SERO-4910 file (N, C-alpha, C, O; in steps of 0.05 Angstrom, whole numbers):
BEGIN
 pado doro    nc1    nc2    nc3   cac1   cac2   cac3    cc1    cc2    cc3    oc1    oc2    oc3
  Unk    A    256   -234    504    230   -238    490    218   -266    493    231   -287    495
  Unk    A    194   -264    495    185   -290    500    181   -306    470    187   -297    448
  Unk    A    170   -328    476    172   -348    451    148   -338    430    148   -345    407
  Unk    A    131   -323    439    111   -312    417    116   -294    404    108   -292    381
  Unk    A    133   -273    415    150   -251    396    166   -265    380    166   -258    357
  Unk    A    180   -284    387    198   -297    369    187   -310    345    197   -306    323
  Unk    A    166   -325    350    148   -341    331    130   -320    314    124   -327    291
  Unk    A    121   -294    322    113   -282    305    137   -263    285    131   -253    263
  Unk    A    158   -261    294    181   -249    276    189   -266    254    195   -258    232
  Unk    A    188   -294    263    196   -321    242    175   -318    224    182   -311    202
  Unk    A    149   -321    229    128   -321    212    129   -297    193    125   -302    170
  Unk    A    135   -271    202    133   -252    185    158   -256    161    156   -253    137
  Unk    A    179   -262    176    204   -270    156    191   -287    137    187   -278    114
  Unk    A    182   -312    145    174   -331    125    153   -321    100    156   -328     77
  Unk    A    131   -305    110    114   -294     96    126   -276     74    115   -274     51
  Unk    A    152   -261     82    164   -241     64    177   -261     38    174   -259     14
  Unk    A    193   -284     54    206   -298     33    189   -312     11    197   -318    -11
  Unk    A    161   -317     23    143   -332      5    131   -313    -12    130   -321    -36
  Unk    A    120   -288     -9    111   -272    -29    127   -251    -42    117   -239    -60
  Unk    A    155   -245    -34    172   -233    -49    175   -235    -83    173   -217   -100
  Unk    A    180   -263    -86    181   -269   -117    154   -266   -133    152   -260   -157
  Unk    A    134   -271   -117    107   -264   -128     97   -231   -133     84   -222   -153
  Unk    A    104   -220   -114    103   -189   -114    123   -178   -135    114   -159   -148
  Unk    A    147   -186   -141    165   -181   -164    153   -184   -188    152   -167   -205
  Unk    A    142   -212   -191    129   -220   -216    107   -203   -225    105   -199   -249
  Unk    A     88   -192   -207     64   -177   -208     75   -151   -224     68   -141   -245
  Unk    A     96   -143   -206    107   -115   -215    117   -105   -241    114    -83   -253
  Unk    A    132   -129   -247    143   -134   -272    124   -136   -299    128   -125   -320
  Unk    A    103   -151   -292     84   -156   -313     54   -144   -310     33   -153   -320
  Unk    A     58   -123   -295     32   -103   -289     37    -87   -316     59    -83   -326
  Unk    A      9    -80   -326      7    -57   -346     20    -29   -342     18    -19   -320
  Unk    A     30    -18   -357     46      8   -350     20     31   -349      1     30   -364
  Unk    A     24     51   -331      3     71   -332      7     91   -355     28     97   -366
  Unk    A    -14     99   -359    -11    123   -384    -20    149   -370    -30    148   -348
  Unk    A    -16    172   -385    -20    197   -369    -47    203   -356    -49    216   -335
  Unk    A    -68    192   -371    -95    196   -362    -98    180   -335   -112    187   -316
  Unk    A    -83    156   -336    -88    139   -310    -80    155   -281    -94    155   -261
  Unk    A    -60    165   -284    -49    182   -265    -67    201   -254    -72    201   -230
  Unk    A    -76    217   -271    -95    238   -265   -124    223   -245   -134    230   -223
  Unk    A   -131    205   -259   -154    184   -245   -147    181   -219   -164    183   -201
  Unk    A   -127    177   -215   -118    166   -183   -115    194   -167   -122    194   -143
  Unk    A   -105    214   -176    -97    235   -161   -121    253   -155   -121    265   -133
  Unk    A   -142    257   -174   -162    277   -170   -178    265   -145   -185    280   -127
  Unk    A   -185    236   -143   -204    230   -121   -182    235    -95   -192    244    -75
  Unk    A   -159    231    -95   -145    234    -73   -142    264    -62   -140    268    -38
  Unk    A   -142    281    -76   -140    307    -73   -168    315    -60   -167    331    -41
  Unk    A   -193    307    -68   -222    312    -60   -224    300    -34   -238    312    -19
  Unk    A   -211    277    -24   -211    265      0   -198    281     15   -211    291     34
  Unk    A   -172    289     13   -151    311     30   -173    335     31   -175    344     54
  Unk    A   -184    345     17   -198    372     14   -222    367     35   -232    384     51
  Unk    A   -227    346     31   -257    341     53   -245    340     78   -250    358     94
  Unk    A   -227    319     85   -213    320    108   -207    350    117   -220    359    136
  Unk    A   -191    362    106   -186    392    113   -205    404    121   -202    415    143
  Unk    A   -235    407    109   -258    423    116   -267    410    143   -274    423    162
  Unk    A   -267    380    144   -275    372    171   -264    380    196   -277    382    217
  Unk    A   -237    383    192   -221    390    212   -219    420    214   -209    428    235
  Unk    A   -225    439    196   -232    464    200   -257    475    212   -262    497    222
  Unk    A   -274    452    210   -303    460    226   -308    450    253   -330    454    264
  Unk    A   -287    438    265   -294    426    290   -270    445    306   -267    443    330
***
């Protein structure tokens, strides 16, 4: 391995060490989803998947 790959791996580890406590804090203090919130996310995802499926079928 050259020094650039080693430095990149070290940088990634340092980023994870720095960001991990903040991410855990955000997850613990985020608002809990309600039943309607989940459907608001699922419906657009299903529409996008259906659109992609149609594009694949027409090609």
